[in-house]
C-alpha positions in Angstrom: 10.8 -34.9 -21.8 10.0 -36.0 -18.3 12.3 -33.7 -16.1 12.6 -30.2 -16.7 15.2 -27.6 -15.1 14.8 -23.7 -15.2 17.3 -21.0 -14.8 16.0 -17.3 -14.0 16.3 -14.3 -11.9 15.1 -15.3 -8.5 12.9 -12.9 -7.3 10.2 -12.2 -4.8 7.1 -10.7 -6.2 5.8 -7.5 -4.4 2.1 -7.5 -5.6 0.6 -3.9 -5.5 -3.1 -3.0 -6.8 -3.4 0.4 -8.2 -6.5 2.5 -8.1 -5.5 4.4 -11.2 -2.3 4.7 -13.5 -1.4 7.8 -12.1 1.0 6.2 -9.8 2.7 4.9 -12.9 2.9 8.2 -14.6 4.2 9.8 -11.2 7.2 7.4 -11.2 7.8 7.4 -14.8 7.0 3.5 -15.3 5.8 2.8 -18.9 2.5 0.7 -18.4 3.0 -3.0 -19.3 6.9 -2.8 -19.3 9.6 -4.2 -17.0 12.4 -1.8 -15.9 15.5 -2.6 -14.4 15.7 -0.1 -11.2 18.2 0.6 -8.5 17.8 -0.3 -5.0 17.1 3.4 -3.8 14.4 3.6 -6.4 12.9 0.2 -5.1 13.3 1.5 -1.7 11.4 4.7 -2.8 8.5 2.6 -4.4 8.3 0.3 -1.3 7.8 3.5 1.0 5.2 4.8 -1.2 3.1 1.7 -1.4 3.5 0.8 2.1 -0.1 1.6 3.0 -1.3 -0.5 0.1 -0.5 -4.0 2.0 1.4 -5.6 -0.7 1.6 -9.3 -1.1 4.7 -11.2 -1.2 5.3 -14.4 -3.1 8.2 -16.0 -4.9 8.4 -15.0 -8.5 10.6 -14.6 -11.6 9.4 -15.7 -15.1 11.2 -19.1 -15.3 10.3 -19.9 -11.5 6.7 -19.4 -12.2 6.8 -21.7 -15.2 8.8 -24.3 -13.0 6.2 -24.0 -10.2 3.3 -24.7 -12.8 5.1 -27.7 -14.1 5.7 -28.9 -10.6 2.0 -28.4 -9.6 1.2 -30.5 -12.7 3.4 -33.3 -11.4 6.6 -32.9 -13.3 10.0 -33.5 -11.7 11.4 -30.0 -11.8 14.4 -28.1 -10.4 15.4 -24.5 -10.5 18.7 -22.6 -10.5 19.1 -19.1 -9.1 20.8 -16.7 -6.7 19.2 -15.1 -3.3 20.5 -13.1 -0.6 20.8 -14.2 2.9 17.4 -12.5 4.1 13.8 -13.0 4.6 13.1 -12.6 1.1 15.6 -15.1 0.3 13.9 -17.4 2.7 10.3 -16.8 1.2 11.7 -18.0 -2.0 13.5 -21.2 -1.0 10.5 -22.2 1.2 8.2 -21.8 -1.6 10.2 -24.1 -4.0 10.6 -26.8 -1.2 6.8 -26.8 -0.4 5.9 -27.3 -4.0 8.5 -30.2 -4.4 10.9 -28.2 -6.7 14.6 -29.4 -6.2 16.2 -26.1 -5.4 19.7 -25.0 -6.6 19.9 -21.7 -4.9 23.3 -20.1 -4.5 24.0 -17.4 -2.1 24.7 -13.8 -3.4 26.2 -10.9 -1.5 23.5 -8.7 -2.2 19.8 -8.7 -1.0 17.3 -10.9 -2.6 15.9 -9.5 -5.8 12.2 -8.1 -5.8 9.8 -7.6 -8.6 7.4 -4.5 -7.7 4.4 -5.5 -9.6 2.1 -2.9 -10.0 -1.6 -4.2 -11.2 -3.5 -1.5 -13.0 -7.5 -1.5 -12.9 -7.6 -3.1 -16.3 -5.5 -6.0 -15.1 -2.4 -5.0 -16.8 1.0 -5.4 -14.8 4.0 -3.2 -14.8 7.1 -4.3 -13.2 9.9 -2.3 -11.5 12.5 -4.8 -10.9 15.6 -4.8 -8.4 17.6 -7.7 -9.4 19.8 -7.8 -6.2 21.2 -11.1 -5.6 19.9 -12.4 -8.9 22.1 -10.7 -11.3 25.1 -12.1 -9.5 24.2 -15.3 -11.0 27.1 -16.0 -13.4 28.5 -18.4 -16.0 31.1 -19.6 -13.4 28.3 -20.6 -11.0 27.0 -23.4 -13.4 28.2 -26.9 -12.9 27.7 -29.6 -15.8 26.1 -31.7 -12.9 23.2 -29.7 -12.5 21.8 -30.6 -15.7 22.3 -34.4 -15.2 19.0 -36.5 -15.6 17.3 -33.6 -17.2 15.5 -33.4 -20.5 14.7 -29.7 -21.0 16.2 -26.4 -20.0 13.9 -23.6 -19.7 15.3 -20.0 -19.7 13.6 -16.7 -19.3 14.4 -13.9 -21.7 15.4 -11.7 -18.7 18.7 -13.6 -18.3 19.9 -12.2 -22.0 21.3 -9.0 -20.2 24.2 -11.8 -19.3 25.3 -13.2 -22.4 27.9 -15.3 -20.9 25.5 -17.0 -18.5 23.1 -17.8 -21.2 26.0 -19.1 -23.5 27.5 -21.3 -20.7 23.8 -22.7 -19.7 23.0 -23.5 -23.1 26.4 -25.1 -23.9 26.1 -27.4 -20.6 22.5 -28.3 -21.3 23.3 -29.3 -24.9 26.3 -31.2 -23.8 23.7 -33.2 -21.7 21.6 -33.8 -24.6 18.9 -31.3 -23.1 16.3 -29.4 -25.4 16.1 -25.7 -24.8 13.1 -23.5 -24.3 13.0 -19.7 -24.1 10.4 -17.3 -23.0 11.4 -13.9 -24.4 9.5 -12.4 -21.4 9.4 -8.5 -22.4 9.3 -6.5 -25.4 11.9 -3.9 -24.1 14.2 -6.6 -23.2 13.8 -8.0 -26.8 14.4 -4.4 -27.9 17.7 -4.0 -26.2 19.2 -7.6 -27.2 17.3 -8.5 -30.7 20.5 -9.4 -32.5 21.8 -11.7 -29.7 18.6 -13.2 -29.4 18.1 -14.1 -33.1 21.8 -15.3 -33.0 21.0 -17.6 -30.1 17.7 -18.8 -31.0 19.1 -19.9 -34.6 21.9 -21.6 -33.0 20.4 -23.4 -30.0 16.9 -23.0 -29.1 14.3 -25.6 -29.7 10.9 -23.9 -28.4 10.3 -20.0 -28.2 7.5 -18.4 -26.3 6.6 -14.9 -27.2 3.5 -12.7 -26.7 2.7 -10.4 -29.8 4.8 -7.4 -28.4 7.9 -9.5 -27.9 7.2 -11.1 -31.2 7.0 -7.6 -32.9 10.3 -6.6 -31.3 12.0 -9.5 -32.4 10.8 -9.6 -36.0 9.2 -6.3 -36.7 6.1 -8.1 -37.8 2.4 -8.6 -36.6 1.5 -11.9 -34.9 0.8 -14.1 -37.7 3.8 -13.1 -39.8 6.3 -13.2 -36.8 5.2 -16.5 -36.0 6.4 -17.8 -39.5 9.8 -15.9 -38.9 10.2 -17.4 -35.6 9.6 -20.7 -36.9 12.4 -20.6 -39.3 14.6 -20.1 -36.2 13.4 -22.8 -33.9 11.7 -26.1 -34.0 8.5 -24.5 -32.2 7.2 -21.2 -32.3 4.4 -20.2 -29.9 2.9 -16.5 -30.3 0.5 -15.7 -27.3 -2.1 -13.1 -28.4 -3.8 -12.4 -25.1 -7.6 -12.9 -25.0 -7.5 -14.0 -28.7 -5.4 -17.0 -27.8 -2.4 -18.2 -29.2 -0.7 -19.6 -32.6 1.9 -22.5 -32.7 4.0 -23.5 -35.7 6.1 -26.8 -36.0 7.6 -27.5 -39.2 4.6 -27.2 -41.6 2.0 -27.8 -38.9 0.0 -24.8 -37.7 -2.4 -24.6 -34.7 -4.6 -21.7 -33.5 -5.9 -22.1 -30.2 -8.7 -19.8 -28.4 -8.1 -18.6 -24.9 -10.1 -20.0 -22.1 -12.7 -17.4 -20.7 -11.8 -16.2 -17.4 -12.4 -13.3 -15.1 -9.2 -11.6 -15.3 -8.3 -9.3 -12.4 -4.2 -9.7 -12.7 -2.4 -11.0 -16.0 0.7 -11.3 -13.9 2.3 -14.8 -14.8 -0.2 -15.5 -17.7 2.5 -16.3 -20.2 4.6 -18.0 -17.5 1.6 -20.6 -16.8 0.9 -21.0 -20.4 4.4 -22.0 -20.9 4.1 -24.5 -18.0 0.9 -26.3 -19.5 2.3 -26.1 -22.9 5.6 -27.7 -22.1 3.7 -30.3 -19.9 1.7 -31.4 -22.9 4.9 -31.7 -24.9 6.4 -33.9 -22.2 3.5 -36.3 -22.7 3.7 -36.0 -26.6 0.2 -34.6 -27.0 -0.9 -32.9 -30.1 -0.1 -29.3 -30.4 -3.7 -28.4 -29.9 -4.0 -30.1 -26.5 -0.8 -28.5 -25.4 -2.2 -25.1 -26.2 -5.4 -26.1 -24.6 -3.6 -26.8 -21.4 -1.4 -23.7 -21.5 -4.5 -21.8 -22.0 -6.4 -23.2 -19.1 -3.3 -22.6 -16.9 -3.0 -18.9 -18.3 -6.8 -18.5 -17.8 -6.7 -19.8 -14.1 -3.7 -17.7 -13.0 -5.3 -14.3 -14.3 -8.4 -14.7 -12.0 -6.0 -14.3 -8.8 -3.6 -11.8 -7.7 -0.1 -12.8 -8.4 1.8 -15.3 -10.5 0.4 -18.4 -8.5 -2.6 -20.4 -9.3 -5.0 -20.8 -6.4 -5.4 -24.5 -4.7 -9.0 -24.3 -6.2 -7.9 -23.4 -9.7 -5.3 -26.4 -9.6 -7.9 -28.8 -8.4 -10.0 -27.7 -11.5 -6.9 -28.1 -14.0 -6.1 -31.5 -12.5 -9.7 -32.6 -12.6 -9.7 -31.4 -16.2 -6.5 -33.6 -16.9 -8.3 -36.6 -15.5 
């Protein structure tokens, strides 16, 4: 597993630090959730936070994971759809700068944005306008996109488009790729539970879930959920925040501690955990070492604002690998 391709909602993260959670209550945004919103609502949020000096960076769950894999030195590619605008330019340039082979299709709408509100306790809440990202459809996927790759990484946010996910998995399997899936958000799982269970059982090799997502999928607490998910896929990973992570592959069970970190923003923690874990699997490392690198990457990303690890953070990770 030396080359990985990801498919996801190509979004630009608009990062906003909040002084309190009053803003979330004012706009009826459940803390810790991901809400899909219309353009008029994201325009309203943009106006309301204009004085907060938001940061702009390429984002989307799968794109964050692919970015991390590329920084670790893996050959990586990404499929998504963007608009013909400045946000789309920001997204494309970031992939190219980080040596990710882009398959970016042009949509009719504006490039999607994820308004990311960071609470004082570092929890993040998303109001996501999908824009052109949601225009990515099954008919956009060509078999040759998957040539030469070993694994397809999917983000859970895509499961609102069943045809797209079905086609992506079908083409990837025809080319002999493994499938990994990050469940992405508990409310996404709630709305697509039956479909997700069916798809995981049929086609998914590796499942990443945090404890809320695991509970939404199985109705169980983390340890029992781990066992249940492992009956559906070859490898089940349940992340439990500061308590670390649990992994089950067949009869093998691993419990890994989290890396101590000065958390200021949890955005991208799960995405970068997946980067480290998948990198370890590509090297055929033991699960303990895969989880260690996943935890290290997650620990470094929470020490920065946004879903990108700083250059100093990457230098420390790469020094650890040496």
